[in-house]
C-alpha positions in Angstrom: 0.1 0.0 -0.2 2.8 2.5 1.0 4.7 1.6 -2.4 1.7 2.4 -4.4 1.3 5.7 -2.5 4.8 6.5 -3.2 4.7 5.5 -6.9 1.7 7.8 -7.5 3.4 11.0 -5.9 6.7 10.0 -7.9 4.2 10.0 -11.1 2.4 13.3 -10.4 6.1 15.1 -9.9 7.5 13.4 -13.2 4.3 14.9 -15.2 4.7 18.6 -13.3 8.1 18.6 -14.0 7.3 17.3 -17.9 4.7 20.4 -18.0 7.3 22.8 -16.8 9.8 21.8 -19.4 6.9 21.8 -22.0 6.9 25.8 -21.5 10.1 26.3 -20.9 11.5 29.4 -22.8 13.0 28.9 -25.9 11.1 25.3 -26.2 9.0 24.8 -29.2 6.0 24.7 -26.8 6.6 28.1 -25.4 7.4 29.5 -28.5 4.1 28.5 -30.4 2.1 29.8 -27.1 3.5 33.0 -27.2 2.5 33.3 -31.1 -0.6 32.2 -30.6 -1.2 34.6 -27.6 0.3 37.3 -30.0 -2.2 36.4 -33.0 -5.1 36.3 -30.6 -4.2 39.7 -29.5 -3.6 41.3 -32.9 -6.8 39.5 -34.4 -8.7 40.5 -31.5 -7.5 44.4 -31.7 -8.0 44.3 -35.6 -11.8 42.9 -34.9 -12.2 45.9 -32.2 -11.4 48.4 -35.1 -13.2 47.3 -37.7 -16.1 47.0 -35.2 -15.4 50.9 -34.2 -14.9 52.2 -37.6 -17.9 50.6 -38.7 -19.8 52.1 -35.8 -18.5 55.3 -37.0 -19.9 55.0 -40.1 -23.3 54.0 -38.6 -23.1 57.5 -36.8 -22.1 59.1 -40.0 -25.2 57.6 -41.7 -27.8 58.9 -39.0 -28.5 62.6 -40.0 -28.3 61.8 -43.9 -31.7 60.9 -44.2 -33.9 63.9 -42.9 -32.1 63.4 -39.4 -33.6 59.7 -39.5 -36.5 61.3 -38.7 -38.5 58.6 -40.5 -40.0 54.8 -39.8 -37.6 53.6 -42.7 -34.4 55.2 -40.9 -35.5 53.7 -37.8 -35.8 50.3 -39.3 -32.2 50.7 -40.7 -30.9 51.9 -37.4 -32.7 49.5 -35.5 -30.7 46.8 -37.4 -27.4 48.4 -37.7 -26.5 49.4 -34.2 -27.9 46.4 -32.5 -26.5 44.3 -35.0 -22.8 45.8 -34.1 -23.5 45.2 -30.4 -24.4 41.7 -31.1 -21.2 41.3 -33.4 -19.1 42.7 -30.9 -20.4 40.4 -27.8 -20.2 37.1 -30.4 -16.1 38.3 -30.7 -15.7 38.6 -27.2 -17.2 35.3 -26.7 -15.2 33.3 -29.6 -11.9 35.2 -27.9 -13.0 34.1 -24.5 -12.4 38.0 -23.4 -14.1 39.9 -21.1 -16.1 43.4 -21.7 -13.8 46.5 -21.1 -16.4 47.9 -19.0 -18.4 45.6 -16.8 -21.6 45.7 -16.4 -21.3 46.4 -12.6 -19.9 50.0 -13.7 -22.9 50.9 -14.7 -25.5 48.5 -13.0 -28.1 50.5 -11.5 -28.5 52.8 -14.6 -28.8 49.5 -16.8 -31.4 48.4 -13.8 -33.3 51.4 -14.3 -33.5 51.1 -18.0 -34.6 47.4 -18.3 -37.4 48.3 -15.8 -38.4 51.2 -18.1 -38.0 48.7 -21.1 -40.2 46.0 -19.2 -42.8 48.6 -18.2 -43.3 49.6 -21.8 -44.0 46.2 -23.1 -46.5 45.7 -20.0 -47.8 49.1 -21.4 -48.7 47.6 -24.6 -49.7 44.2 -23.2 -53.3 43.3 -23.3 -53.3 40.7 -20.8 -53.1 43.4 -18.1 -56.1 44.0 -15.9 -58.8 45.7 -17.8 -59.0 48.4 -14.8 -55.6 49.5 -16.2 -56.6 50.1 -19.6 -57.2 53.2 -21.2 -61.2 54.0 -21.4 -60.5 55.0 -24.6 -60.6 51.0 -26.0 -64.1 50.6 -24.4 -65.2 53.4 -26.2 -63.6 52.0 -29.3 -65.2 48.6 -28.8 -68.7 50.2 -28.4 -68.4 52.4 -31.6 -67.6 49.2 -33.6 -69.9 47.1 -31.7 -67.4 44.1 -31.1 -64.7 43.2 -28.5 -61.4 45.2 -28.5 -58.5 44.3 -26.5 -57.1 46.9 -24.8 -54.1 48.3 -22.9 -52.6 50.8 -21.1 -51.4 52.3 -24.0 -53.5 54.5 -26.0 -51.9 53.2 -29.4 -50.1 50.3 -29.9 -47.7 51.3 -32.8 -46.5 54.4 -31.4 -45.2 52.4 -28.3 -43.6 49.8 -30.1 -41.7 52.0 -32.0 -40.9 54.1 -28.9 -39.3 50.7 -27.2 -37.5 50.1 -30.7 -35.9 53.5 -30.6 -35.1 53.4 -26.8 -33.2 49.6 -27.4 -31.6 51.0 -30.5 -30.1 54.0 -28.5 -29.3 51.8 -25.6 -27.1 49.7 -28.3 -25.2 52.8 -29.4 -24.3 53.4 -25.7 -23.3 50.2 -25.0 -21.1 49.4 -28.0 -19.6 52.9 -27.3 -19.1 52.1 -23.7 -16.8 49.1 -24.7 -15.3 50.3 -27.8 -14.7 53.8 -26.0 -12.4 52.3 -23.1 -9.2 52.3 -25.3 -8.0 56.2 -25.0 -7.1 55.7 -28.2 -10.2 54.8 -29.9 -11.9 57.3 -27.7 -9.7 60.3 -29.0 -10.5 59.0 -32.6 -14.2 59.0 -31.8 -14.0 62.8 -30.7 -12.3 63.6 -34.1 -14.5 61.5 -36.0 -17.4 63.0 -34.5 -16.1 66.6 -35.3 -15.3 65.7 -39.1 -18.9 64.0 -39.3 -20.5 67.4 -38.0 -18.5 69.6 -39.9 -19.2 67.8 -43.0 -23.2 68.3 -42.7 -22.6 71.9 -41.4 -20.4 72.3 -44.7 -23.4 70.8 -47.2 -26.2 73.1 -45.1 -23.9 76.3 -45.7 -23.5 75.1 -49.5 -27.4 75.0 -49.5 -27.9 78.4 -48.1 -25.7 79.5 -50.8 -27.3 78.3 -53.4 -30.5 80.4 -53.0 -31.5 79.7 -56.4 -32.4 75.9 -55.6 -31.9 73.4 -52.9 -29.5 70.5 -53.1 -31.7 67.2 -54.2 -29.0 64.7 -54.0 -29.2 63.8 -50.2 -32.3 64.5 -47.9 -32.8 68.0 -47.1 -35.6 70.5 -45.7 -34.1 73.7 -47.6 -35.5 77.1 -46.3 -34.1 80.2 -47.9 -31.6 81.7 -45.3 -31.6 79.2 -42.7 -29.2 76.3 -42.2 -30.9 72.9 -42.2 -28.7 70.7 -43.7 -30.5 67.4 -44.0 -32.5 68.1 -40.9 -36.2 68.4 -40.3 -36.0 71.7 -39.1 -33.2 74.1 -37.9 -33.6 73.5 -34.1 -32.7 69.8 -34.8 -29.8 70.9 -36.7 -28.6 73.1 -34.2 -28.4 70.7 -31.1 -26.2 68.6 -33.4 -24.4 71.4 -34.5 -23.6 72.3 -31.0 -22.8 68.7 -30.0 -20.0 68.8 -32.5 -19.2 72.5 -31.7 -18.3 71.2 -27.9 -16.5 68.6 -29.0 -13.9 70.7 -31.5 -13.9 73.2 -28.3 -12.7 70.7 -26.4 -9.8 69.8 -28.4 -8.7 73.1 -28.8 -8.8 73.7 -25.3 -6.4 70.8 -24.6 -4.4 71.9 -27.2 -3.6 75.4 -26.0 -3.7 74.2 -22.3 -0.9 71.8 -23.3 1.1 74.8 -24.9 0.4 77.2 -22.0 0.9 74.5 -18.9 4.8 75.4 -18.5 3.9 78.7 -17.6 6.6 81.8 -18.1 6.2 85.3 -19.0 3.2 86.8 -20.8 5.2 87.3 -24.2 6.3 84.0 -24.2 2.7 82.9 -23.5 1.4 85.4 -26.3 4.0 83.7 -28.8 3.3 80.2 -27.8 -0.7 80.9 -28.6 0.2 82.5 -32.1 2.5 79.7 -33.2 -0.1 76.9 -31.9 -2.7 78.9 -34.0 -0.9 79.1 -36.9 0.5 75.7 -37.2 -1.4 72.7 -35.1 -4.4 74.9 -34.2 -5.6 76.2 -37.7 -7.7 73.6 -39.0 -9.0 73.0 -35.8 -9.9 76.5 -35.3 -11.2 76.8 -39.2 -13.5 73.8 -38.2 -14.5 75.4 -35.1 -15.5 78.7 -37.1 -17.4 76.8 -39.4 -19.7 75.0 -36.9 -20.1 78.6 -35.1 -21.1 80.0 -38.3 -23.4 77.3 -39.3 -25.1 76.9 -35.2 -26.0 80.7 -36.0 -27.1 80.8 -39.4 -29.6 78.3 -38.2 -31.5 80.9 -36.3 -32.8 78.2 -33.5 -33.1 80.3 -30.2 -33.1 77.3 -27.8 -30.1 75.5 -29.6 -27.7 78.7 -29.5 -28.3 79.6 -25.9 -28.3 75.6 -25.0 -25.0 75.6 -27.0 -23.6 78.5 -25.4 -24.4 76.8 -21.7 -22.7 73.5 -23.0 -19.4 75.7 -23.8 -19.4 77.7 -20.3 -19.7 74.2 -18.9 -16.8 72.7 -21.1 -14.6 75.8 -19.8 -15.4 75.4 -16.2 -14.4 71.9 -16.2 -11.4 72.3 -18.5 -9.9 74.9 -16.2 -10.8 73.6 -13.2 -10.7 70.5 -10.9 -7.2 68.6 -11.9 -6.3 71.3 -14.2 -6.4 74.3 -11.2 -2.4 74.5 -12.1 -2.8 75.6 -15.4 -1.2 79.0 -15.8 -2.5 80.2 -19.0 -6.2 80.3 -17.9 -6.5 84.0 -17.9 -4.6 84.3 -21.4 -7.0 81.5 -22.6 -10.3 83.0 -21.5 -9.7 86.3 -23.0 -8.4 84.7 -26.3 -11.8 82.7 -26.8 -13.7 85.7 -25.5 -12.0 88.0 -28.6 -12.5 85.2 -31.2 -16.5 85.0 -30.0 -16.9 88.5 -29.7 -15.6 88.7 -33.3 -18.0 85.9 -34.5 -21.0 87.1 -32.9 -20.5 90.7 -34.5 -20.0 89.3 -38.0 -23.0 86.6 -38.1 -25.0 86.9 -35.0 -27.6 89.0 -36.4 -29.9 86.7 -37.6 -30.2 85.0 -34.2 -30.6 88.4 -32.0 -32.7 89.8 -34.6 -35.1 86.6 -34.2 -34.8 87.1 -30.7 -36.1 90.5 -30.5 -39.1 89.5 -32.9 -40.4 87.1 -30.7 -38.5 87.1 -27.6 -37.3 83.9 -25.6 -40.7 82.6 -24.4 -43.4 81.2 -27.0 -47.0 81.6 -25.2 -48.3 78.7 -27.3 -45.8 76.3 -26.0 -46.3 77.5 -22.3 -50.1 76.6 -23.3 -49.0 73.2 -24.3 -46.9 72.5 -21.6 -50.1 73.2 -19.4 -52.2 71.0 -21.0 -49.8 68.4 -20.9 -49.2 68.5 -17.1 -52.7 68.5 -16.8 -52.9 65.4 -18.9 -50.0 63.9 -16.6 -52.0 64.5 -13.4 -55.0 62.7 -14.8 -52.9 59.3 -15.1 -49.7 59.9 -12.9 -49.1 56.2 -12.5 -49.9 54.4 -15.4 -49.4 56.7 -18.2 -50.7 56.6 -21.5 -48.1 54.6 -23.4 -44.7 55.6 -24.3 -44.5 57.6 -27.3 -48.2 58.5 -27.4 -48.6 62.4 -27.3 -49.5 62.8 -30.7 -52.9 60.4 -29.4 -53.0 61.8 -26.3 -52.5 65.7 -26.6 -56.0 66.0 -28.7 -57.8 64.4 -25.8 -57.4 67.3 -23.7 -56.7 70.0 -26.1 -58.5 73.1 -25.2 -59.0 77.2 -26.1 -55.9 78.4 -24.5 -54.3 77.6 -28.0 -55.5 77.9 -31.5 -57.7 75.6 -33.2 -55.3 75.3 -36.4 -52.3 73.3 -36.4 -51.6 69.6 -35.0 -49.1 69.2 -32.1 -47.0 66.1 -32.8 -44.8 66.8 -29.9 -45.2 68.5 -26.7 -41.9 70.8 -27.3 -40.5 69.4 -24.0 -39.2 66.1 -23.8 -39.7 65.7 -20.1 -43.1 66.1 -20.2 -43.5 63.7 -22.8 -41.6 61.3 -20.9 -43.8 61.4 -17.9 -46.9 61.5 -19.9 -46.0 58.1 -21.6 -44.4 56.3 -19.0 -46.1 57.9 -15.5 -44.3 59.5 -13.0 -42.4 56.5 -11.4 -41.0 54.7 -14.4 -40.6 58.4 -16.1 -38.4 59.5 -13.3 -36.4 56.1 -13.4 -35.6 56.9 -17.5 -34.4 60.2 -16.5 -32.4 58.8 -13.2 -30.7 56.5 -16.0 -29.4 59.1 -17.9 -28.3 61.2 -15.0 -26.6 58.8 -13.0 -24.5 58.1 -16.5 -24.0 61.8 -17.0 -22.8 62.2 -13.1 -20.0 59.8 -14.0 -19.0 61.8 -16.8 -18.8 65.2 -14.5 -17.2 63.2 -11.8 -14.5 61.8 -14.3 -14.1 65.2 -16.1 -13.1 66.6 -12.6 -10.9 64.2 -11.5 -9.2 62.7 -14.3 -6.1 64.4 -15.6 -7.0 63.6 -19.4 -10.5 64.8 -18.9 -10.9 65.9 -22.5 -13.7 63.2 -23.4 -15.9 62.7 -20.2 -16.0 67.1 -20.2 -17.5 66.4 -23.8 -19.7 64.2 -22.6 -21.0 66.1 -19.3 -21.0 69.5 -21.4 -23.1 67.8 -24.3 -25.5 66.5 -21.7 -26.2 69.9 -20.5 -26.5 71.4 -24.0 -29.0 68.6 -25.1 -31.0 68.6 -21.6 -31.3 72.4 -21.4 -32.8 72.1 -24.9 -35.0 69.5 -24.3 -36.7 71.9 -21.9 -37.9 73.7 -25.1 -37.8 71.6 -27.8 -37.7 67.9 -28.9 -34.4 67.8 -31.0 -33.1 64.9 -28.4 -36.2 62.9 -30.0 -34.4 62.6 -33.2 -32.5 59.9 -33.7 -29.6 61.4 -35.3 -29.5 63.6 -32.0 -30.2 60.7 -29.9 -27.7 58.2 -31.3 -24.8 60.5 -31.3 -25.8 61.7 -27.8 -25.4 58.2 -26.6 -22.5 57.3 -28.3 -20.8 60.5 -26.7 -22.1 59.4 -23.3 -21.0 56.1 -24.0 -17.6 57.0 -24.3 -17.5 59.7 -21.9 -18.8 57.0 -19.2 -15.8 54.9 -20.4 -13.3 57.4 -20.0 -14.3 58.4 -16.6 -12.1 56.4 -15.0 -8.2 55.9 -15.8 -7.2 54.0 -18.5 -5.0 52.0 -16.1 -7.7 50.7 -13.8 -9.3 47.7 -14.6 -12.9 48.1 -15.1 -13.5 44.1 -16.2 -13.3 42.2 -12.9 
């Protein structure tokens, strides 16, 4: 018995020695293992870069067809972006790799989003208690003199489409979160975003320059003297351009901050600014000027004001927090203010004239807000079904607004969310976004390399403020672009040296 135990131990020791020898450096097995590991790493890296450029190309497509304000475009986006997300997940499984950003990093927002998605499905379901169903279904059954399956939602189709668009935005955020964890890809993303927005801005400016006739080879809602590019109206395009302007401003701020970080006498700082502007900063400033001019020529009061607030937030984040030691803060602020003043003097007539003509308030919209608020209080818990404002508003419309015209949107995204989802799940959806934005603010303040999270935080302020007075964020070109910016911003809110995939 003892001899058998000894022989077994010796056999195991011999196997261990053979395994060690098999992977000894310089041995054929070790060389093959190293080659295979290197090949798998390169293959995985190439795969991720291919998916990244496909993702960026998808974002470039979204404004093309009327800002994706069409059911056909919604279908394309619903196939394209979830498809990319699924492809990315498949590649991770095939390579036996973990997510660069684990789900626990966004666990609470993800849980809130899942709860909202389940609630939308329940709103559209016909098996819910009849006491929950909106009375319009009983009225319909009585008018048709036949049974009609009711639901919480007053119209099944818009609610289903709303869920589809919400899932599309979530897939954009998810793939941006994972691919944007790589700092190099995050940097390319910001530059690619600027290039895409500039391209559509130049197209819009060309359309205005050709005042005699619009360009027809791309989708356009051409209006004489107003830049709309391929979007449905100028306010939507203003929000889109504003996101690009925030991104290019962050790149410029990073460039000049790096050049002036060493300090020195005032003459040296001025010389550094001039040299940087004439060389590396020339193309960036030219792009920024194009975007500023385009933004002003949209004539959108809300878009311009909200973009201005977004730029202020970006400046505060960029010149504070981890950048308190930056010695050229005063000179840079003065230089930016001087350039902004020149641009406003040259191209601000349209904007200020529109403000003087109609003011910053709109009595019709205020009346619509009050009517929508009244409808929310009529069904505070269940809501009327996500995305059903068009169907619900006529039920509550009164003489406080003109009888002519159709209101397809409330011109306040928050009110529409609460009307559709109810107060509980409407708050959950908003909290989901707020928590992610808070991560970007935290990263912008805490990180040394804070460009990407600063862009995301400033863009969130821009989009969020404009959503108080318009519905630009409900246009998929804006929604998906912002979702991508937010995803990359959250991914870069923590140092790249930290492992987030445990």
